[in-house]
ZAMARGU-4260 file (C-alpha; in steps of 0.2 Angstrom, whole numbers, plus 5000, padded with zeros to 4 digits):
<rodrens>
0) 5719/5352/4810 | 5705/5348/4822 | 5687/5355/4821 | 5685/5374/4822 | 5674/5374/4837
5) 5688/5377/4850 | 5698/5389/4839 | 5701/5407/4841 | 5700/5418/4826 | 5707/5436/4826
10) 5695/5447/4815 | 5703/5462/4808 | 5691/5472/4798 | 5703/5486/4794 | 5700/5501/4783
15) 5690/5506/4768 | 5679/5492/4762 | 5687/5480/4774 | 5673/5482/4787 | 5660/5479/4774
20) 5667/5464/4766 | 5672/5456/4783 | 5654/5459/4789 | 5648/5449/4774 | 5661/5435/4777
25) 5655/5433/4795 | 5637/5433/4790 | 5641/5419/4777 | 5651/5409/4791 | 5636/5411/4802
30) 5624/5404/4788 | 5636/5389/4786 | 5635/5385/4805 | 5654/5389/4808 | 5658/5389/4826
35) 5674/5398/4833 | 5678/5412/4845 | 5680/5429/4837 | 5693/5441/4844 | 5691/5458/4836
40) 5708/5467/4833 | 5709/5485/4827 | 5723/5488/4815 | 5726/5500/4801 | 5725/5518/4796
45) 5710/5523/4807 | 5719/5517/4822 | 5735/5526/4817 | 5725/5542/4815 | 5718/5540/4832
50) 5733/5534/4842 | 5748/5537/4831 | 5751/5518/4829 | 5743/5507/4815 | 5747/5492/4825
55) 5753/5491/4843 | 5763/5477/4851 | 5748/5471/4861 | 5739/5470/4844 | 5752/5459/4837
60) 5752/5448/4853 | 5733/5446/4851 | 5736/5440/4833 | 5749/5427/4839 | 5737/5421/4853
65) 5724/5416/4840 | 5724/5401/4828 | 5722/5411/4813 | 5716/5428/4806 | 5702/5434/4795
70) 5708/5450/4787 | 5698/5463/4778 | 5709/5477/4770 | 5720/5491/4777 | 5727/5507/4771
75) 5745/5511/4775 | 5748/5527/4785 | 5755/5541/4773 | 5772/5541/4781 | 5787/5535/4769
80) 5796/5528/4785 | 5781/5518/4791 | 5783/5499/4788 | 5768/5490/4780 | 5757/5483/4794
85) 5753/5468/4783 | 5771/5464/4779 | 5776/5465/4797 | 5762/5453/4802 | 5768/5441/4788
90) 5786/5442/4795 | 5782/5441/4813 | 5770/5426/4811 | 5782/5419/4797 | 5767/5417/4785
95) 5779/5412/4771 | 5766/5404/4759 | 5753/5415/4750 | 5741/5404/4741 | 5730/5413/4728
100) 5717/5402/4719 | 5709/5409/4703 | 5693/5401/4697 | 5680/5406/4684 | 5668/5395/4673
105) 5682/5389/4662 | 5698/5393/4672 | 5706/5385/4687 | 5724/5389/4693 | 5733/5394/4708
110) 5747/5406/4711 | 5759/5401/4725 | 5769/5416/4731 | 5784/5417/4742 | 5778/5429/4755
115) 5793/5434/4767 | 5808/5439/4756 | 5812/5445/4739 | 5810/5463/4736 | 5798/5464/4751
120) 5812/5460/4763 | 5812/5477/4770 | 5830/5480/4768 | 5830/5498/4760 | 5840/5514/4760
125) 5830/5529/4755 | 5839/5545/4750 | 5836/5561/4741 | 5846/5556/4725 | 5847/5538/4726
130) 5837/5524/4735 | 5840/5505/4735 | 5830/5490/4739 | 5839/5474/4743 | 5831/5458/4735
135) 5834/5443/4746 | 5832/5425/4739 | 5837/5411/4751 | 5838/5392/4748 | 5827/5389/4763
140) 5814/5402/4758 | 5814/5395/4740 | 5813/5377/4746 | 5799/5378/4758 | 5788/5388/4745
145) 5792/5375/4732 | 5787/5361/4744 | 5770/5370/4746 | 5768/5372/4728 | 5772/5353/4725
150) 5759/5348/4738 | 5746/5357/4728 | 5753/5351/4711 | 5753/5333/4715 | 5734/5333/4716
155) 5733/5343/4700 | 5742/5343/4683 | 5759/5352/4683 | 5769/5365/4691 | 5776/5381/4682
160) 5791/5390/4690 | 5790/5408/4687 | 5807/5418/4687 | 5818/5431/4679 | 5835/5422/4680
165) 5841/5429/4664 | 5842/5446/4671 | 5841/5444/4690 | 5855/5432/4695 | 5847/5430/4713
170) 5833/5420/4703 | 5845/5407/4698 | 5845/5401/4716 | 5826/5401/4716 | 5824/5392/4700
175) 5838/5379/4704 | 5830/5375/4721 | 5812/5374/4714 | 5817/5362/4701 | 5826/5351/4713
180) 5811/5350/4724 | 5800/5346/4709 | 5811/5332/4704 | 5812/5325/4721 | 5794/5325/4723
185) 5790/5318/4706 | 5780/5333/4700 | 5779/5337/4682 | 5786/5355/4679 | 5791/5368/4667
190) 5799/5385/4670 | 5795/5402/4662 | 5802/5419/4663 | 5790/5431/4672 | 5787/5442/4656
195) 5782/5427/4646 | 5771/5421/4660 | 5762/5438/4661 | 5759/5437/4642 | 5752/5419/4643
200) 5741/5423/4657 | 5732/5435/4645 | 5732/5425/4629 | 5732/5407/4635 | 5728/5406/4654
205) 5722/5388/4652 | 5740/5382/4650 | 5743/5386/4669 | 5739/5375/4684 | 5750/5379/4699
210) 5762/5393/4697 | 5776/5396/4710 | 5786/5412/4711 | 5794/5425/4721 | 5786/5439/4731
215) 5785/5454/4719 | 5781/5443/4704 | 5767/5434/4713 | 5760/5450/4719 | 5759/5458/4701
220) 5754/5442/4692 | 5740/5439/4705 | 5732/5456/4700 | 5733/5452/4682 | 5725/5435/4685
225) 5711/5443/4694 | 5708/5454/4679 | 5708/5438/4668 | 5694/5430/4678 | 5684/5446/4680
230) 5688/5456/4695 | 5699/5458/4710 | 5683/5457/4721 | 5681/5438/4716 | 5698/5433/4723
235) 5704/5426/4740 | 5720/5421/4748 | 5728/5412/4762 | 5744/5417/4770 | 5751/5401/4778
240) 5765/5397/4791 | 5769/5383/4801 | 5759/5388/4816 | 5748/5403/4810 | 5737/5408/4795
245) 5729/5424/4789 | 5715/5424/4776 | 5711/5439/4766 | 5704/5445/4749 | 5717/5451/4738
250) 5709/5468/4734 | 5715/5483/4744 | 5705/5495/4755 | 5697/5504/4740 | 5693/5520/4749
255) 5685/5527/4734 | 5670/5516/4736 | 5670/5513/4755 | 5654/5516/4763 | 5644/5516/4747
260) 5638/5498/4749 | 5644/5492/4732 | 5660/5482/4737 | 5661/5465/4730 | 5661/5453/4746
265) 5665/5437/4736 | 5684/5438/4739 | 5682/5440/4758 | 5668/5426/4758 | 5680/5414/4748
270) 5694/5418/4760 | 5682/5413/4774 | 5680/5397/4765 | 5698/5394/4764 | 5699/5398/4783
275) 5686/5384/4786 | 5697/5372/4776 | 5712/5376/4786 | 5702/5374/4802 | 5697/5357/4798
280) 5680/5360/4791 | 5681/5355/4773 | 5662/5352/4771 | 5658/5370/4777 | 5672/5376/4765
285) 5664/5367/4750 | 5647/5373/4755 | 5652/5391/4755 | 5661/5390/4738 | 5647/5381/4730
290) 5635/5394/4736 | 5646/5408/4730 | 5646/5400/4712 | 5627/5397/4713 | 5624/5415/4718
295) 5635/5422/4704 | 5627/5411/4691 | 5610/5417/4696 | 5616/5435/4694 | 5621/5441/4711
300) 5634/5453/4705 | 5641/5470/4711 | 5645/5484/4699 | 5664/5478/4697 | 5656/5463/4688
305) 5644/5473/4678 | 5630/5470/4690 | 5618/5481/4700 | 5618/5472/4716 | 5624/5479/4733
310) 5636/5471/4745 | 5622/5466/4756 | 5611/5458/4742 | 5626/5448/4736 | 5629/5442/4754
315) 5611/5437/4756 | 5611/5428/4740 | 5626/5417/4745 | 5617/5413/4762 | 5601/5409/4753
320) 5610/5398/4741 | 5618/5388/4755 | 5600/5383/4760 | 5598/5374/4743 | 5613/5362/4745
</rodrens>
């Protein structure tokens, strides 16, 4: 894409710790010299409590008018019939590829998660004695997520296709399609049952490079991977479509620590770096990531990492480290 100067970014702070970590991400972007038009959009539980709608049609229209979205975290309203706002955004903007990188001192792998179908397709029947959720796997959905995964794997080592085709016959289509794309693209690959993958993520995570999987499996394995590298608070993600993108930390709204000033801002800061990469500013993206790594190495850690720093102190440390490079 072209430079970020002429771009419009919807800023969704959300609920819980969302506003705190988004404030940190914006401060770091300012420190990196990022230039773009910010469009604040209020979405989430707080809006629902005030207006009865977590996201109105005009909010969705505002998101569609922007080039991308920087997203904090939201809490879903306590109504079993209320559709997840984030799932609706992913569907409406067709953000089919969820890219979740995981890095630590000795680990570096990426989970590529199909983002619009599977068990999150929204096709459900909820009853008193029985409820059903329809798992949808399509060849189109499987092929396009496999293409994204292969794009990443070509520059790395290999691709691992994660599935459960021995028990879920819908996964046979996913596995077959991903294999065909990998063969056509000349990408070395293996496939692995999701339970075996979960086990190996704990005992031998270095065996993985790029993992591609379906929606629910990718959601669960991502949280496990976050635990392996140290904390959900460290992890970023990109939700990519053909025309739009949304960048968010993978942690939730964490209402138990909201307002205490101890939320880990690194996931949101790294998400901002991924956004700059997508906006055509790779130097700023690399600057931010290098500053994050330097700040962490120097001990700027919140309590989830065993440290004593507050959100603001970690943010300031990252900004200060950018001045070193």
